[in-house]
C-alpha positions in Angstrom: -32.4 -55.1 -31.7 -29.7 -55.1 -34.4 -30.7 -51.7 -35.6 -30.4 -50.3 -32.0 -27.0 -51.8 -31.7 -25.9 -50.2 -34.9 -27.1 -46.8 -33.8 -25.3 -47.1 -30.5 -22.1 -48.2 -32.2 -22.3 -45.3 -34.6 -22.8 -42.9 -31.7 -19.8 -44.3 -29.8 -17.7 -44.1 -33.0 -18.7 -40.5 -33.6 -17.8 -39.5 -30.0 -14.5 -41.2 -30.3 -13.5 -39.1 -33.4 -10.9 -36.6 -32.1 -11.8 -33.0 -32.6 -9.2 -31.2 -34.7 -6.6 -29.6 -32.4 -6.5 -26.6 -34.7 -8.8 -25.0 -37.2 -5.8 -23.7 -39.0 -2.2 -24.6 -38.9 0.4 -22.4 -40.5 3.6 -24.5 -40.9 7.2 -23.7 -41.5 7.2 -19.9 -41.9 9.3 -17.2 -40.4 7.3 -15.4 -37.7 7.7 -11.6 -37.1 5.5 -11.3 -34.1 4.9 -7.5 -34.4 7.0 -6.5 -31.3 10.0 -5.5 -33.4 11.9 -8.7 -32.4 13.8 -10.6 -35.2 12.0 -13.2 -37.2 12.1 -16.8 -36.0 11.0 -20.0 -37.6 7.8 -21.2 -36.0 4.4 -22.8 -36.7 1.2 -21.0 -35.7 -1.9 -22.8 -34.5 -5.3 -21.2 -34.6 -8.5 -22.4 -32.9 -11.9 -20.6 -32.7 -10.5 -17.4 -34.1 -7.6 -17.2 -31.7 -3.9 -18.0 -31.8 -3.4 -20.9 -29.5 0.2 -21.9 -30.2 3.4 -20.4 -31.6 6.4 -22.7 -31.9 7.2 -26.1 -33.2 3.9 -27.9 -33.6 4.7 -30.8 -35.9 2.1 -33.2 -37.2 -1.3 -32.7 -35.6 -4.9 -32.7 -36.5 -5.9 -29.4 -38.3 -8.8 -28.6 -40.5 -6.6 -26.6 -42.9 -2.8 -26.5 -43.2 -1.0 -23.7 -44.9 2.6 -24.5 -45.8 4.5 -21.3 -45.2 8.0 -22.2 -46.2 9.7 -19.1 -47.7 7.0 -16.8 -46.3 7.0 -14.3 -43.4 4.0 -14.6 -41.0 3.1 -11.3 -39.4 0.1 -9.9 -37.5 -2.6 -8.4 -39.7 -1.8 -4.8 -40.5 -3.9 -2.2 -38.7 -4.7 0.9 -40.7 -5.7 3.7 -38.3 -6.3 6.4 -40.9 -8.9 5.5 -43.4 -12.1 7.0 -44.8 -13.9 3.7 -45.1 -17.0 5.0 -43.4 -19.2 3.4 -45.9 -17.6 -0.1 -45.7 -20.9 -1.9 -45.7 -21.4 -0.7 -49.3 -18.2 -2.7 -50.3 -17.8 -5.1 -47.5 -15.2 -7.2 -49.2 -12.8 -4.2 -48.7 -10.6 -5.8 -51.3 -8.1 -3.0 -51.7 -7.4 -3.2 -48.0 -7.2 -7.0 -47.4 -5.2 -7.6 -50.5 -2.4 -5.4 -49.0 -2.6 -7.2 -45.7 -4.8 -4.9 -43.8 -7.1 -6.7 -41.3 -8.4 -3.8 -39.1 -9.3 -0.3 -40.0 -10.2 2.9 -38.2 -12.7 5.2 -40.0 -14.0 8.7 -39.0 -10.7 10.5 -39.7 -10.0 14.1 -40.7 -13.1 15.3 -38.7 -15.6 13.5 -40.9 -17.5 10.5 -39.5 -20.9 8.9 -39.2 -23.1 11.3 -37.2 -24.7 8.4 -35.3 -21.9 6.1 -34.2 -24.3 3.6 -32.6 -26.2 3.2 -35.9 -22.9 2.9 -37.9 -21.5 0.2 -35.7 -24.8 -1.6 -35.7 -24.9 -1.6 -39.5 -21.2 -2.7 -39.6 -22.3 -5.6 -37.4 -25.3 -6.5 -39.5 -23.3 -6.4 -42.8 -20.0 -8.0 -41.9 -16.9 -7.0 -43.8 -13.7 -8.8 -44.6 -11.8 -6.5 -42.2 -12.4 -5.4 -38.6 -14.0 -2.0 -38.3 -13.8 0.8 -35.8 -14.5 4.6 -36.0 -13.6 7.9 -34.5 -16.2 10.7 -34.0 -15.5 13.6 -36.3 -15.4 17.3 -35.2 -16.6 18.6 -38.6 -19.5 16.2 -38.4 -20.7 17.3 -35.0 -20.0 21.0 -35.6 -21.9 21.0 -38.9 -24.8 19.2 -37.1 -25.0 22.0 -34.5 -23.7 25.1 -36.3 -23.8 24.3 -40.0 -20.8 25.7 -41.8 -20.8 29.1 -40.1 -17.5 30.9 -39.5 -17.8 31.8 -35.9 -17.3 30.6 -32.3 -20.0 28.4 -30.8 -22.3 29.8 -28.2 -22.1 28.2 -24.7 -25.3 26.2 -25.6 -23.9 25.1 -28.9 -20.6 24.0 -27.3 -22.5 22.1 -24.7 -24.5 20.3 -27.4 -21.4 19.4 -29.3 -19.8 18.0 -26.1 -22.9 15.9 -25.5 -22.7 14.5 -29.1 -19.0 13.6 -28.5 -19.9 11.9 -25.2 -22.7 9.9 -26.8 -20.5 8.8 -29.7 -17.8 7.6 -27.2 -20.5 5.8 -25.2 -21.7 4.2 -28.4 -18.2 2.8 -29.2 -16.1 5.5 -30.9 -12.4 5.0 -30.2 -11.6 8.8 -30.2 -12.2 12.2 -31.6 -10.8 13.5 -34.9 -10.4 16.9 -36.4 -9.9 18.1 -40.0 -8.7 21.6 -39.4 -8.0 22.4 -43.0 -11.6 21.6 -43.9 -14.9 23.5 -43.4 -16.2 23.9 -40.8 -13.4 22.8 -38.5 -11.1 25.4 -40.0 -13.2 28.0 -38.4 -12.8 26.7 -34.8 -10.4 28.0 -32.2 -8.0 25.7 -30.2 -10.1 26.2 -27.0 -13.1 24.6 -28.7 -11.0 21.6 -29.8 -9.6 21.2 -26.3 -13.1 21.1 -24.7 -14.3 18.4 -27.1 -11.2 16.4 -27.0 -11.4 16.3 -23.2 -14.8 14.7 -23.4 -13.3 11.9 -25.6 -10.3 11.5 -23.4 -12.4 11.2 -20.3 -14.1 8.3 -22.0 -10.8 6.6 -22.9 -10.5 7.9 -26.5 -7.6 9.6 -28.2 -7.4 12.8 -30.3 -6.5 12.3 -34.0 -5.8 15.4 -36.0 -5.5 16.4 -39.6 -3.8 19.6 -38.6 -4.5 23.1 -39.8 -1.4 23.4 -41.9 1.1 20.7 -43.0 3.6 22.9 -44.7 4.0 26.7 -44.2 2.8 26.6 -40.6 3.8 23.0 -39.8 5.4 23.7 -36.5 2.6 25.9 -35.2 0.1 23.2 -36.2 2.0 20.5 -34.4 2.2 22.7 -31.4 -1.6 23.1 -31.4 -2.1 19.4 -31.6 0.3 18.8 -28.7 -1.4 21.6 -26.7 -4.8 19.9 -27.2 -3.5 16.6 -26.0 -1.8 18.2 -23.0 -4.7 20.3 -21.8 -7.4 17.7 -22.7 -5.4 14.8 -21.2 -5.7 12.9 -24.4 -3.4 10.6 -26.3 -2.6 12.3 -29.6 -2.4 10.8 -33.1 -1.0 13.2 -35.7 -2.6 12.2 -39.0 -0.6 11.6 -42.2 2.5 13.6 -41.0 4.1 15.3 -44.0 5.7 18.5 -45.3 3.4 19.5 -48.2 5.2 22.7 -49.3 8.4 22.8 -51.3 9.3 26.0 -49.6 9.4 24.1 -46.3 11.0 20.8 -47.4 13.3 19.6 -44.6 11.0 20.9 -41.8 10.3 17.2 -40.9 13.4 17.3 -38.7 12.0 20.0 -36.5 8.5 18.4 -36.5 9.8 15.1 -35.2 11.9 16.9 -32.6 8.7 18.5 -31.3 7.1 15.1 -31.0 10.2 13.7 -29.2 10.1 16.6 -26.7 6.4 16.1 -26.0 6.9 12.4 -25.4 9.8 13.3 -23.0 7.3 15.4 -21.1 5.0 12.5 -20.8 2.5 13.1 -23.6 1.4 10.0 -25.4 1.8 11.2 -29.0 2.3 9.3 -32.2 1.8 9.9 -35.9 1.0 8.0 -39.1 2.2 8.3 -42.6 1.7 7.0 -46.2 4.7 6.1 -48.3 4.2 8.5 -51.2 5.3 12.0 -52.2 1.8 12.9 -53.2 -1.3 13.7 -51.1 -4.9 13.4 -51.9 -7.8 15.7 -50.9 -10.5 17.9 -52.3 -10.1 20.7 -54.8 -11.7 23.0 -52.4 -8.7 22.9 -50.1 -6.8 25.0 -52.6 -9.2 27.9 -52.2 -9.2 30.4 -49.2 -11.4 28.9 -46.4 -13.7 31.9 -46.4 -14.8 31.1 -50.0 -16.2 27.8 -48.8 -18.4 29.1 -46.0 -22.1 28.5 -46.4 -21.9 25.5 -48.7 -22.2 25.1 -52.5 -24.8 27.9 -53.1 -22.5 30.5 -51.4 -19.4 29.1 -53.1 -21.1 29.5 -56.5 -22.2 33.0 -55.6 -18.6 34.1 -54.6 -16.9 32.4 -57.6 -19.5 33.9 -60.0 -19.0 37.5 -58.7 -17.1 39.8 -61.0 -15.9 41.6 -57.9 -15.1 38.7 -55.7 -13.4 36.3 -58.1 -10.3 38.5 -58.8 -9.8 38.7 -55.0 -10.1 34.9 -54.7 -7.7 34.4 -57.5 -5.1 36.8 -56.0 -5.3 35.0 -52.7 -4.9 31.6 -54.3 -1.8 32.9 -56.2 -0.4 34.2 -52.9 -1.0 30.8 -51.1 0.7 29.0 -53.9 3.7 31.3 -53.9 4.0 30.9 -50.1 4.2 27.2 -50.5 6.9 27.5 -53.2 4.5 26.5 -56.0 4.3 28.5 -59.3 0.9 27.2 -60.4 -1.6 24.3 -60.0 0.3 21.9 -62.3 1.1 19.8 -59.2 -2.6 18.9 -58.9 -4.0 15.9 -60.7 -7.7 15.1 -61.0 -8.7 11.8 -59.3 -12.5 12.0 -59.6 -14.6 14.7 -61.2 -18.2 13.8 -61.5 -19.1 16.7 -63.8 -16.7 15.4 -66.5 -15.1 12.0 -65.8 -13.1 12.4 -69.0 -10.8 14.7 -67.1 -9.9 12.1 -64.5 -6.2 11.4 -64.5 -5.3 14.8 -66.0 -3.3 17.5 -64.2 -5.0 20.9 -63.8 -2.6 22.2 -66.4 -3.6 19.5 -68.9 -7.3 20.1 -68.1 -6.8 23.8 -68.8 -5.2 23.1 -72.1 -8.2 21.0 -73.1 -10.9 23.3 -71.8 -9.3 26.7 -72.1 -6.8 26.2 -75.0 -4.0 27.2 -72.7 -2.1 25.7 -69.8 -1.0 29.1 -68.4 -1.2 29.7 -64.6 -4.2 31.9 -65.1 -6.0 29.4 -67.2 -5.4 26.8 -64.5 -7.0 29.0 -61.9 -10.0 29.5 -64.2 -10.3 25.8 -64.7 -10.2 25.2 -61.0 -12.9 27.8 -60.6 -15.1 26.1 -63.2 -14.6 22.7 -61.5 -15.7 24.2 -58.1 -18.8 25.7 -59.7 -19.6 22.2 -61.0 -19.4 20.7 -57.5 -15.6 20.3 -57.0 -13.4 17.2 -57.4 -11.2 14.8 -55.6 -7.5 15.5 -56.3 -4.0 14.1 -56.0 -1.3 16.6 -55.1 2.4 16.1 -55.9 4.3 18.4 -53.6 6.3 16.4 -51.1 10.0 15.4 -50.8 11.4 11.8 -50.5 13.9 13.1 -47.9 11.1 14.1 -45.6 9.2 10.8 -46.3 12.2 8.7 -45.3 13.1 10.8 -42.3 9.5 10.6 -41.0 9.4 6.9 -41.7 12.5 6.2 -39.6 10.9 7.7 -36.5 9.9 4.9 -34.1 6.5 6.4 -33.2 5.3 7.0 -36.7 3.0 4.2 -38.0 1.8 3.2 -41.5 -1.7 4.3 -42.7 -3.2 4.7 -46.1 -5.7 7.6 -45.8 -7.8 5.6 -48.3 -11.4 4.7 -48.6 -12.8 1.4 -49.8 -12.1 1.7 -53.5 -14.3 0.4 -56.4 -12.0 -1.3 -58.9 -11.7 0.9 -62.0 -13.6 3.9 -60.6 -11.7 7.2 -61.2 -8.0 7.6 -60.9 -7.5 7.6 -57.1 -4.2 7.8 -55.2 -2.4 4.5 -55.4 -1.9 4.4 -51.6 -5.3 2.7 -51.4 -3.9 -0.4 -53.2 -0.2 -0.3 -52.3 0.7 1.5 -49.2 1.7 -1.4 -46.9 3.4 -3.5 -49.5 5.2 -0.3 -50.8 6.8 0.1 -47.4 7.8 -3.6 -47.3 9.2 -3.6 -50.8 10.5 -0.2 -51.7 11.5 1.2 -48.3 12.6 -2.1 -46.6 14.0 -4.3 -49.3 15.2 -1.7 -51.9 16.1 1.4 -50.0 16.7 -0.2 -46.6 15.1 2.7 -44.8 13.7 0.3 -42.2 14.4 -3.3 -41.1 11.6 -5.7 -41.9 10.9 -6.3 -38.2 10.6 -2.6 -37.6 8.3 -2.0 -40.6 6.0 -4.8 -39.3 5.9 -3.3 -35.8 4.8 0.1 -37.3 1.9 -1.7 -39.0 0.8 -3.8 -36.1 1.7 -3.5 -32.4 2.4 0.3 -32.6 -1.1 1.3 -33.7 -2.8 -1.5 -31.7 -1.3 -0.3 -28.4 -2.0 3.4 -29.1 -5.6 2.8 -30.1 -6.0 0.2 -27.3 -6.9 -2.8 -29.3 -5.3 -5.2 -26.8 -5.9 -8.5 -28.6 -4.5 -7.3 -32.0 -1.1 -6.5 -33.4 1.0 -9.4 -32.0 1.4 -13.1 -32.8 1.0 -14.6 -29.3 -1.3 -17.2 -27.8 -4.6 -15.6 -26.9 -4.4 -12.9 -29.5 -7.1 -12.7 -32.3 -5.9 -14.6 -35.3 -5.4 -11.7 -37.7 -2.5 -12.7 -39.8 -0.8 -11.9 -43.1 1.7 -14.1 -44.9 4.0 -12.4 -47.4 7.1 -13.2 -49.4 9.8 -10.7 -48.3 11.6 -11.2 -51.6 8.7 -10.2 -53.8 6.2 -8.2 -51.8 5.6 -4.8 -53.3 3.1 -2.4 -54.8 2.1 -2.4 -58.4 -0.3 0.5 -58.3 0.9 3.7 -60.0 -0.5 7.2 -60.2 -1.3 6.6 -63.8 -2.8 3.1 -63.2 -3.8 2.9 -59.5 -6.2 0.0 -59.7 -3.7 -2.7 -59.3 -3.3 -5.2 -56.4 0.2 -5.8 -54.8 2.5 -8.7 -55.3 3.8 -11.1 -52.7 0.9 -11.4 -50.3 -0.6 -14.9 -50.8 -2.6 -15.2 -47.6 -4.5 -12.9 -45.3 -6.4 -14.3 -42.3 -9.0 -12.4 -40.2 -10.3 -13.8 -36.9 -9.0 -17.2 -38.0 -10.7 -17.2 -41.3 -8.8 -17.2 -44.6 -9.8 -14.1 -46.5 -7.1 -14.1 -49.1 -5.9 -17.5 -50.4 -3.2 -17.8 -53.1 -3.5 -14.1 -53.7 -7.3 -14.2 -54.4 -10.1 -13.0 -52.2 -12.2 -15.9 -50.9 -15.3 -13.9 -50.3 -15.2 -14.5 -46.6 -16.4 -11.6 -44.3 -15.3 -12.5 -40.8 -14.6 -8.9 -39.6 -15.9 -7.7 -36.3 -16.5 -4.2 -34.8 -13.6 -3.1 -32.6 -13.8 -0.7 -29.7 -11.0 0.6 -27.4 -10.2 -1.2 -24.2 -10.2 0.7 -20.9 -6.8 2.0 -19.8 -4.8 -0.5 -17.7 -4.7 0.4 -14.0 
């Protein structure tokens, strides 16, 4: 009898224990809610992965309390231009979360998983520390249907490509991307792109484009992207907007005016940008596109031909001169599998080591040898700070890294993969005062969330997913350099994804609470 009484009493006592009002309480910080509004002092309460309260909360029951005095509380940053298509191989995604990124979009520049359903299923089975979404890539589907042939698709081939885009959208892709400087997308006409983008638009997706030319033909390339959006009825995202040719520095002014004019006509067009004067891409992009047709066997055949190589070299020299570049010394090797000892060297330095000369001709010969050995990933220094700052000031240009999930210590990659967001907050907000802090946060949060239709991300408001970043506005900044890129930023002590602390006191907790994101239907 006594034992029954004790069991009953224990049960009553257990039921009487109050359930914590919050799983997480962030107390005493300055909230920048992502809308562009000024910061205000407020507490943030989180329950079941959602923000439930923003305001003065006081002393309440909470499973964990973060004292945020001296810190800014912002929505988690959304990186809409990544190449993290293999995120399940490095699901901690440490280079992203350590710079405050909580959601990423893969499948950019025309390259994506060929089976979106399988990719999203795998992302769900192997959770990551960030939320994951993907576009369907034009180069991926064109290659699946046509290989790398330099021609127009037949009606049957175009129909098959449209069906693949439709299936990808039905499987959860958030839009359609092109990489028109890359094989095989570079061989396509605008009419082909319009037909495929229309399929994605009809399913609610946007059109994201790495344009055909980001320097000498910048305006024509922007006009093509705007035409695709207009005729396909698609929202447009211009990827990593830049001016990558010294001969065209200053052209950002006209490029942005074209975007403004299109928006005035009713086209929903935005762009993204990384905060560096160097780009990163393949070595192959420096060669005429016809050289790359047919894949590596054909590339080797052309580069090995005593008749063809002089023609290729002459065309490369012409392309460099057109861009205002005298040689390949602006190109630095990020990752070269055939000889990793060259990683971090410029082409000129590699030529001096391999050819005994750093002359322009020796640089071209070195580039040829590297392509014969399978190519390389490169960093290209050819942009202007004036253009960077002008583009950054535009209200419809967001912040995106163009990075993959990086392996610490592997190669000499572009530092944007470790420092892009904190570089904006430190160098361009605090030091140069190009942007206000509230505006920089808006560009990283609500701006991309609204354009990509992630309705429960990008703002600090009750009901939103609890993706949050806490940073110190006085110290936040990048530490990664081009010489030593594998370095995490300063001033970001906490990152929270779906209510779970992923970075605590500047260290990754090992938590992997990320989910798969898909676009919401358009509001009616």
